[in-house]
N, C-alpha and C positions, 0 to 999 in steps of 0.2 A: 246365550246363557244356558249352560247345561243344567240338568235336573239336580245334580249334586250341589252346584253353586247356588241355585235357587233355594234348595232346602237349607243350605248353610246360612244364607242371608235371612231366611224366615226364622231360623233358630235363634240367630243373633237378635232379631227384632223382638221376638216373643219372649224369650227367656232372659235376655240381658237388658241392662239399662245404661250401657256405656256408649251408645251411639245416639245421635239426634232422633232417628226413627224409633229406636228402642225406648227412649224417654217419652216420645210422643205416644207410642202405643201404651205405655204404662199409665200415662196421664188419662188417655181416653178410657182405658179399662177401669181405672179408679173412679172416674166420673160415672160410668155406667153401673158400677157396683153400688155407688151411693144412690143413684137414681132408682135402681132396682129395689133397694131396701126401702126407699121412700114410697115407692109404688105399693109395696107389700103393706106398709104401715097405713097408707091412705085407704087401701082396699078394705081394711078391717074397720074403718069408720063408716057406719051404715049410711049416714046422710050424704057423705061424699061418694060412696060407691053407688048409691041410687042414681045420682045425677051424672056421674062421670064413669060409669062402669065400662062402657065401650072404649073410651079413651084409655083407661087403665089397662084393660084387657089387651088392647092393641100395643100399648107400650111394653107390656110384659112379653108379648110375642116377639117384638123387635129385639129386645134385650136377650131373650132366650135364644133366638136365632144367632145373634152375634156370639154369645157364649158357646153355642154349639160349634160354630165355625172355629172359634178359638181352641176349643177342646180337641177337635179333630186335628187342627194344625199342630198342636202341642204333641200329639201322638205320632204324627207322620214325620216330624222334624227331628226325632231322636232315633238312634239306631236300635235301642232296646226299649220298646214302648212300654213294657211291663214295669220298668223302673219308675216311669211317670204315673202310669195308671194306678199302681198300688202304693204310691207315695201319699203322704198326708195331704198335700195340696191337690194331687190328682183325684183323690176321693172327694175332697171338698168341691172341686170343679164339677165332678160328676153329679154329686148331690144337688148342686145349685142349678144344674141344667135339666135334669130328667123330670122333675115333678110336673111341669106343664104338659109334657108328652104323655105321662102316665094318666093324666086326667082324661085322655081319650079312651084308654084301655079300661079304666075303672069307672067310666061314666055310667050312671044308672041311678034309679030312685033310692036304692039302699046303700049307695057308695058315695053320696054327696059329702058326708062328714069326713070320710077317708080321703077324698080328693082335697078338701080344704086343709086337712092335716098335712098332706103331702106337699101342698103348695107353700106351706110355712117353711119347708126345708130350704127355700130359696134365701132365707135369712142367713144361711151358711156362707153366702157370698161375702158377707162383711168380714169373714175371717181372712179373706184374701188381702185385705187392706194391710195386714201386718207385714206383707212383703215390701211395702214402700216406706216403712218406718225405720230409718237408719239408726235412730237412737234406741230402738227396741232392744237391741243386743245389750247395750249399756244398762238399761233399766232392768232387763232380765237378770243380768249378772248381779246387780245391786240387790235384787229381791232374793236371789239364791244365797248371797253372802250374808244377808240379814236374817235369813230364815231361822238359824239357831237362837238368835237373840229374841226374835218374835215368839218362838215356841216357849222359851223360858218365861217371857213376859205373860203370855196367855195362860201358862200353867199357874203362875203366881196369881193372876186374876181369878182363875177357877178356884184356887184355894181360898182366896179372899171372899168369893161369892158363897162358898160352902160355909165358912165361918160366920159371915154376916147373915146368911139365910137361917142358920141354926139359932143365932141370937134372936132374930126376928120371930122365929117360931116359938121360942121360950117367952118372949116379951108380949107378943100379940095373942097367940093362941088361936084356936079354931073359930072362936066367935068373930074374929076379924077377917076370916078367910084364909088364914095361914094354917091349913088343915094338916099339913105334913111338912117335913124338912125339904123334900124335893120341890114341893110347891113354893116354899119360902125361898129356896135357891133360885127357882125360876123368876120369882118377883125381884130378887136381888139383881139378877143378870139384866132383866128388863129395865130396872131403875138405873143400874150402873152404866148402861149403854145409852141412857137418856131417851129411850124409846117411850116408856111410860104408857102402856095400854090402858091403865086405869081399872082393870078388872079386879085387882086387889089393892087395898090401900090401908095403911096403918091408922088406927083410931086413938091409941093411947099417946100421951105426950112424949113418953120415952121412945116409943116406936117412931113417931114423927121426927124426933130429933135424930135418931139413927138414920132414918130415911134421908133427911136433909144432908147429913154427912156423906152418905153414899152417892147422892146426886152430885155434890160438889166434887167428890173424887172422880166421878164419871167423866167430867170435862177434862181433867188432867190425864186420865187413862186413855181416852180416845186419841189424844195427841201423841202418845208415846210411840206406837207403831209407825206413824207417819214420820216422826223425827228420826227413828232408827233407819228407815229406808232412805230418807232424804240425806242423812249423814253418809250412808254407804254410797249413794249416787254421787254426792259431791266429792267423795274421796277418790272416785275413778278419774284420776288425772290422765292427761294426754300422753300416750306412749308412742315410741317410734315403731316403724313397721316390723323391725326385727325383735321387738320386745314381746315376750310370751303373753303379757297382759294386754297387748294392742288389740283393739276390736276392728277386725277387717270388715269392710263394707263392699267388697268385690261382688258384683252381680253376675259375673261370668258363670255359665253353666256348661258342663261338658256335654258335647253332642253325642258322645259314645255311650256314657253310662248315666247321664243326667245328674251327675253329682254337682253340688254347688258348695258354698262356704269356702271358696278358695282364698288364699292370701292375696292382698292387693297387688303384689308384684309377681304373682304366679304366671308362668308360661305353660305349665303342663298340669294336667289333672292329678291331684294328690291321691286319687283312688285307682285309676286305670292307666295313668301315664300318657294319655292322649294330649295332643297339642290343643291349647285353648285359643279362642279368638283373641287377637290382640286388641287392646283398648282403642288404639288409634285407627282401627279398621273403619272404612267408610261403607255405608249402606245406602 
């Protein structure tokens, strides 16, 4: 097997999920991402870290070494490494790998807090999970399409909060804690969202009646954005491959320019024109 063939097969396994080995690599990678995030969370619990610090530390190093190898392989299996290094996921991969190594450089009595802050950067690994969510594109489009409606709705809620806050300022007054209109608007937003901190509360019967109405309205208002997004998501019917609205889930990545997001039936890269790996290729 020549070096070019080996590099091509590694590229197919690491960057694509159209082959059994590629799918296996993605599953293993996903599991390690989840384990890594769990280890970071457990390490922040003092009682657990006290008893299992060595085990957690060893596990962190095992996963860090795996991600280091993965990061290096991703660089050497593309012709233009800079396209991957400076891409969004390339930066995320780098940030999720380097903190544990930096802990050696920054180790010292006055750098302990900085090291802990750097190690929290490993939580960025969880962002890599979005690569494996086939429905993420559909949900993302639903959110984009519903954005104008949500903005109009939030603007209406803001106007309602200002009006209700002004009324409460006039009804309750400073003696009840409503010392200004901005403070009253803050109380209205807290009440409308059913948070209810309790730092300010109406004391007059009329103020309590208005507060009760705002609380009831809050339950209906909370459901509106969810309904808008759900309706948009449900309206995304299944399209054919040639339909402009069709959501392509092709995982093939161009080895020449590292471009992805190709059509499901694509044979060539839409950016540089290079031949893509065929889906029925064996690895």
